[in-house]
Steps between C-alpha positions, in 0.01 A plus 500: 500500500651833399522815713232688307244226558579489871476879527171505311355225721616687810333822387177320412489336844549835675201668337190578701148388415486737202741501209398815310768755590549701179735756654704246700453698820585201721827389345862590536817361343764316699808380305303467178212301647162664541364429845157597629492675834193442710249783487479494878876555523477782242234664718715466813806641322305792358344578839846504660621738227208727585591487868861588420384797291197638684475367858560713805693376802282577803535359854755234409303367202432579135154623409349520154134538416339463161409866485867598552583350160478689170208395279726318248660297781155410635399375156815291468446355848144402403630341179752292694231403751257388227777291341578345840139382538503346151284775353191391695334840539127405477315803646805717571423726204185615679702633794268554797186545285349188342166666425335514160592869474862466609766727349659194339184386319411854394850558359490161324159570346612848396808357330297229324249760381761752380840335460734796485820606673317695770267215604786245495712724722210554740436124516869435568513762777184367668633145483839596649334700778268209581785248506688721747186528714423128492855384578597784738509281812693219331746746346555663840579157649756445222658838577502428876674166440750672271570764766572227752722305258687811396561604861624152583733496197644843585566396860653169395735685263616706798569184698189528718266213570156485652426332829151471643439530873315184604307681773384815323528392135688821420775480237847642573773556246861456597823311451423180687 
């Protein structure tokens, strides 16, 4: 069996439940072999990049909320999150309003009635806003986990390690 066949089989086995990835957003090249990174790992890495760029260090911890991020970064975070859940968005496009007169349905009907640049842009904006609304809590949990991981990595680089007090449960950093 030649190296190309082995590499191709490896890549095929690493793919998630869907194969259609026209822009190859989940791949990177390592020594000439294309290898698929997990979408969950991509999300974690992106969230840590956001923490490194936008988080504030307050009371011995990093803090980053969704509303602290620029709009483009919020959109990219949502994209990574949707990829990490295998594109299962069901009712997320409706945001918090699943009624028959929701902004999403009205924008969709408007676009279908008059398919022009303006109605497509409005539909896209409503959909993005609704996705941010629907996934806000989950995205905040991702950011909170990234803040914790980033803080731990920074402390470990400085030679500090965490130790938890068995009585109080409080975590102390030091050179133990």
